[in-house]
C-alpha positions, 0 to 999 in steps of 0.5 A: 488563451484559455478562453480561446480554447473553450470555443473549440470541440473536443476533436479540434482540441485533439487535433490542435493538441497532436501539432504540439499546441500545449494549451490545446492539450491543457484544455482537452485535458480540463474538458475531459478528465472528470468522466475518466475519473468517475469511470476509474472511481467506479470501477476501483472505489479509491480515489487515489487509484482513480487520480493515478489511472486519469494521470497515466492516461494523459501521460500516455496521450501526451507521449503519443498523441502525435502518432495517434490516428483516431477511428471514432470520437476523442471521447470514445478513445479516452474511454477505451484508454481508461477502461484498459488502463483499469483492466491492466491494473487489476490484473496486476492487482489479481497476479500480486494477490495470487503470489500472495496466496501462493506464499500463504499456502506455502507457509501453511503447508510448511506448518501443518498440524503435527508441526503446530506444536513444535512451532508453538514451542520454538516460538515460546523459546524465541519469546523467552531468549528475546526478552532475556536480551532486552536490558535489565530494566526493560525486562523487569518492566515488561515482565511486571507488565505481562506476567504480573498484570501490573498497570503502568502506574503500578510499575512506576510505583514500584520501580520509583520512576515516572509513568510516562518512562514506563510507557516508553520502555513498554513500547520500546521493549514490545518493539524489540521483542516483536522484531527479533521474533519476526526475524527468527520465524523468517529465518526458520521458514526460509531454512 
């Protein structure tokens, strides 16, 4: 079946696919996807994004092929679809980036230079309270490591525990402290 489709031009494959011929649509895809991928990759410099763009083009083509009236070649039509999909995605990306920039400006304006000292004190207090909320063993390990600059080996020797246990406890302690600080900062910003 695939060999029969190779004898058709791209335009013939398009018209056969338009009548519901799945094999023709598959052959059309196989014949035309590579240049669209190359265009998308050239513009995005991202393989996954380029693949997604091509996939979306063929999904839309599949959904609308019965209603499409070509004014030029199939290649030109598909190129236009790719170009507009790339532009649509770039606009969406830039819009999201603008929102991120707007949020960053809001945060920066809330933490003006005069408030930085207050914010630093608040952050130190939050860090202290998060460390105090840790289980006693994690507190001790974290303090030995961060305040007294003990290595994991030295902590293990002092507490008479395995070095891997020290490493695990440090990971868990840091994760808990980081999570608590993030939650505190977020609530401070939102309030």
